[in-house]
C-alpha beads as a LAMMPS data file, in Angstrom:
LAMMPS data file: protein, C-alpha beads

178 atoms
177 bonds

1 atom types
1 bond types

-500.0 500.0 xlo xhi
-500.0 500.0 ylo yhi
-500.0 500.0 zlo zhi

Masses

1 110.0

Atoms # bond

1 1 1 60.745 -157.354 138.852
2 1 1 60.661 -157.313 135.030
3 1 1 56.891 -156.743 135.121
4 1 1 57.347 -153.720 137.398
5 1 1 59.815 -152.191 134.933
6 1 1 57.382 -152.672 132.063
7 1 1 54.503 -151.157 134.016
8 1 1 56.610 -148.231 135.214
9 1 1 57.890 -147.616 131.688
10 1 1 54.343 -147.665 130.336
11 1 1 53.144 -145.199 132.966
12 1 1 56.027 -142.825 132.265
13 1 1 55.396 -143.049 128.529
14 1 1 51.697 -142.239 129.001
15 1 1 52.524 -139.349 131.324
16 1 1 54.877 -137.733 128.814
17 1 1 52.487 -138.408 125.940
18 1 1 49.544 -136.804 127.754
19 1 1 51.587 -133.852 129.002
20 1 1 52.497 -132.964 125.404
21 1 1 48.955 -133.359 124.020
22 1 1 47.618 -130.636 121.781
23 1 1 44.322 -128.857 122.225
24 1 1 43.841 -127.731 118.641
25 1 1 42.231 -130.306 116.394
26 1 1 44.454 -131.736 113.677
27 1 1 43.135 -133.294 110.466
28 1 1 44.458 -136.855 110.366
29 1 1 44.779 -136.862 106.558
30 1 1 46.487 -133.516 105.971
31 1 1 48.028 -132.675 109.343
32 1 1 46.335 -129.265 109.110
33 1 1 44.694 -127.597 112.102
34 1 1 40.990 -127.906 111.358
35 1 1 37.650 -127.938 113.136
36 1 1 34.746 -129.558 111.301
37 1 1 31.537 -131.321 112.158
38 1 1 28.168 -132.202 110.660
39 1 1 25.219 -131.069 112.779
40 1 1 21.603 -132.201 112.351
41 1 1 18.862 -129.552 112.352
42 1 1 15.526 -131.321 111.956
43 1 1 12.843 -129.615 109.875
44 1 1 15.107 -127.052 108.195
45 1 1 15.675 -126.828 104.442
46 1 1 19.105 -126.199 102.969
47 1 1 17.966 -122.699 101.950
48 1 1 16.807 -121.883 105.490
49 1 1 20.089 -123.157 106.892
50 1 1 22.256 -121.118 104.500
51 1 1 20.241 -117.987 105.386
52 1 1 20.722 -118.715 109.091
53 1 1 24.440 -119.289 108.524
54 1 1 24.742 -115.938 106.771
55 1 1 22.831 -114.183 109.562
56 1 1 24.999 -115.853 112.209
57 1 1 28.287 -114.895 110.536
58 1 1 27.139 -111.261 110.356
59 1 1 26.261 -111.298 114.056
60 1 1 29.277 -113.230 115.326
61 1 1 31.976 -111.635 113.188
62 1 1 31.669 -107.861 113.310
63 1 1 34.745 -107.263 111.152
64 1 1 34.141 -106.318 107.565
65 1 1 35.003 -109.242 105.367
66 1 1 33.151 -110.488 102.365
67 1 1 30.760 -113.403 102.662
68 1 1 30.480 -115.595 99.607
69 1 1 27.410 -117.773 99.112
70 1 1 27.483 -119.996 96.054
71 1 1 24.802 -121.988 94.286
72 1 1 25.764 -125.232 96.030
73 1 1 24.546 -123.807 99.354
74 1 1 27.987 -123.167 100.749
75 1 1 28.987 -120.040 102.661
76 1 1 32.594 -118.851 102.946
77 1 1 33.989 -116.085 105.137
78 1 1 37.223 -115.023 106.785
79 1 1 37.161 -115.253 110.589
80 1 1 39.216 -112.900 112.750
81 1 1 39.854 -113.137 116.476
82 1 1 42.164 -111.037 118.647
83 1 1 43.656 -112.747 121.685
84 1 1 46.613 -112.630 124.063
85 1 1 48.759 -115.381 125.425
86 1 1 51.276 -115.290 128.245
87 1 1 54.863 -116.141 127.392
88 1 1 57.051 -117.294 130.288
89 1 1 54.340 -116.209 132.760
90 1 1 55.382 -112.579 132.423
91 1 1 54.902 -111.148 128.953
92 1 1 51.490 -110.902 127.267
93 1 1 51.655 -111.215 123.500
94 1 1 48.678 -109.887 121.503
95 1 1 47.863 -111.705 118.263
96 1 1 45.202 -111.909 115.589
97 1 1 43.939 -115.344 114.583
98 1 1 42.804 -115.470 110.953
99 1 1 40.945 -118.495 109.624
100 1 1 38.639 -119.627 106.854
101 1 1 35.033 -120.416 107.666
102 1 1 32.969 -122.607 105.384
103 1 1 29.413 -123.682 106.112
104 1 1 27.781 -126.188 103.755
105 1 1 24.097 -126.990 103.976
106 1 1 21.762 -129.798 103.001
107 1 1 18.197 -130.406 104.111
108 1 1 18.139 -131.076 107.867
109 1 1 21.904 -130.683 108.381
110 1 1 24.922 -128.457 107.907
111 1 1 28.664 -128.872 108.052
112 1 1 31.001 -126.215 109.401
113 1 1 34.709 -126.121 108.648
114 1 1 37.164 -123.777 110.378
115 1 1 40.460 -124.246 108.558
116 1 1 43.618 -122.547 107.305
117 1 1 44.415 -121.155 110.773
118 1 1 47.061 -118.428 110.713
119 1 1 48.498 -115.679 112.858
120 1 1 48.932 -112.249 111.306
121 1 1 47.064 -109.170 110.201
122 1 1 44.992 -107.726 107.396
123 1 1 46.789 -105.026 105.389
124 1 1 44.965 -103.251 102.557
125 1 1 42.359 -106.047 102.472
126 1 1 45.095 -108.688 102.047
127 1 1 46.051 -111.320 104.593
128 1 1 49.627 -111.021 105.851
129 1 1 50.049 -114.076 108.051
130 1 1 52.024 -117.184 108.908
131 1 1 50.478 -120.646 109.315
132 1 1 49.510 -121.309 112.918
133 1 1 51.530 -124.539 113.053
134 1 1 54.675 -122.688 111.944
135 1 1 54.033 -119.936 114.488
136 1 1 53.487 -122.368 117.366
137 1 1 56.491 -124.543 116.472
138 1 1 58.826 -121.572 117.035
139 1 1 58.290 -121.798 120.781
140 1 1 59.390 -124.434 123.304
141 1 1 56.816 -127.188 123.796
142 1 1 55.948 -126.141 127.339
143 1 1 54.687 -122.735 126.089
144 1 1 52.727 -124.024 123.115
145 1 1 49.677 -124.893 125.232
146 1 1 49.457 -121.193 126.183
147 1 1 48.938 -120.339 122.512
148 1 1 46.630 -123.250 121.765
149 1 1 44.256 -122.756 124.677
150 1 1 42.719 -119.383 123.675
151 1 1 42.459 -120.520 120.044
152 1 1 40.696 -123.766 120.957
153 1 1 38.381 -121.876 123.313
154 1 1 37.392 -119.354 120.635
155 1 1 36.787 -121.902 117.889
156 1 1 34.806 -124.145 120.222
157 1 1 32.671 -121.164 121.326
158 1 1 32.089 -120.189 117.691
159 1 1 30.983 -123.721 116.785
160 1 1 28.589 -123.890 119.754
161 1 1 27.171 -120.448 118.993
162 1 1 26.617 -121.470 115.359
163 1 1 24.870 -124.686 116.399
164 1 1 22.613 -122.793 118.801
165 1 1 21.691 -120.225 116.137
166 1 1 21.064 -122.805 113.432
167 1 1 18.683 -124.714 115.733
168 1 1 16.947 -121.887 117.613
169 1 1 17.653 -118.720 115.606
170 1 1 18.681 -117.135 118.899
171 1 1 22.091 -115.463 118.808
172 1 1 24.415 -116.123 121.693
173 1 1 28.037 -115.066 121.965
174 1 1 29.744 -115.621 125.269
175 1 1 32.564 -113.191 125.862
176 1 1 35.191 -113.998 128.434
177 1 1 35.233 -111.490 131.262
178 1 1 38.529 -112.680 132.652

Bonds

1 1 1 2
2 1 2 3
3 1 3 4
4 1 4 5
5 1 5 6
6 1 6 7
7 1 7 8
8 1 8 9
9 1 9 10
10 1 10 11
11 1 11 12
12 1 12 13
13 1 13 14
14 1 14 15
15 1 15 16
16 1 16 17
17 1 17 18
18 1 18 19
19 1 19 20
20 1 20 21
21 1 21 22
22 1 22 23
23 1 23 24
24 1 24 25
25 1 25 26
26 1 26 27
27 1 27 28
28 1 28 29
29 1 29 30
30 1 30 31
31 1 31 32
32 1 32 33
33 1 33 34
34 1 34 35
35 1 35 36
36 1 36 37
37 1 37 38
38 1 38 39
39 1 39 40
40 1 40 41
41 1 41 42
42 1 42 43
43 1 43 44
44 1 44 45
45 1 45 46
46 1 46 47
47 1 47 48
48 1 48 49
49 1 49 50
50 1 50 51
51 1 51 52
52 1 52 53
53 1 53 54
54 1 54 55
55 1 55 56
56 1 56 57
57 1 57 58
58 1 58 59
59 1 59 60
60 1 60 61
61 1 61 62
62 1 62 63
63 1 63 64
64 1 64 65
65 1 65 66
66 1 66 67
67 1 67 68
68 1 68 69
69 1 69 70
70 1 70 71
71 1 71 72
72 1 72 73
73 1 73 74
74 1 74 75
75 1 75 76
76 1 76 77
77 1 77 78
78 1 78 79
79 1 79 80
80 1 80 81
81 1 81 82
82 1 82 83
83 1 83 84
84 1 84 85
85 1 85 86
86 1 86 87
87 1 87 88
88 1 88 89
89 1 89 90
90 1 90 91
91 1 91 92
92 1 92 93
93 1 93 94
94 1 94 95
95 1 95 96
96 1 96 97
97 1 97 98
98 1 98 99
99 1 99 100
100 1 100 101
101 1 101 102
102 1 102 103
103 1 103 104
104 1 104 105
105 1 105 106
106 1 106 107
107 1 107 108
108 1 108 109
109 1 109 110
110 1 110 111
111 1 111 112
112 1 112 113
113 1 113 114
114 1 114 115
115 1 115 116
116 1 116 117
117 1 117 118
118 1 118 119
119 1 119 120
120 1 120 121
121 1 121 122
122 1 122 123
123 1 123 124
124 1 124 125
125 1 125 126
126 1 126 127
127 1 127 128
128 1 128 129
129 1 129 130
130 1 130 131
131 1 131 132
132 1 132 133
133 1 133 134
134 1 134 135
135 1 135 136
136 1 136 137
137 1 137 138
138 1 138 139
139 1 139 140
140 1 140 141
141 1 141 142
142 1 142 143
143 1 143 144
144 1 144 145
145 1 145 146
146 1 146 147
147 1 147 148
148 1 148 149
149 1 149 150
150 1 150 151
151 1 151 152
152 1 152 153
153 1 153 154
154 1 154 155
155 1 155 156
156 1 156 157
157 1 157 158
158 1 158 159
159 1 159 160
160 1 160 161
161 1 161 162
162 1 162 163
163 1 163 164
164 1 164 165
165 1 165 166
166 1 166 167
167 1 167 168
168 1 168 169
169 1 169 170
170 1 170 171
171 1 171 172
172 1 172 173
173 1 173 174
174 1 174 175
175 1 175 176
176 1 176 177
177 1 177 178
């Protein structure tokens, strides 16, 4: 009987833990929402990769924002993405996701970092936004997944599009038609 209680308790704990899981990646050191990965691209120099990264950012992000390329073969840009999420299954809320993009290159590999995720707007070329974590935490837990899902989808699509372009130099951006 005691064993059944332990097993049942463990199952309930796992159920509640999984049902409150987050989609958006969290940096284990800082607690910040962050997407980053090192990708191998055989036969490409760091200069070729930084040029491809610059080309890709111009194709993927149509908004006017300055790209900075420094001498250490690192590209930085501001990413913008408009999306809607459904609150309480009735009201659509339109938002703008603003995030920092950094792409670092070395021979045969690059590292992308999507960080400093925020919700807000650009006013007179200045970011007016609140940290994504603070924005999400304002809502009950059961609605937070509705905010996280479109953000995770967009950042995952951006990372896959970047990887494809860096390897093949073929641009691909999949837009949702739903």
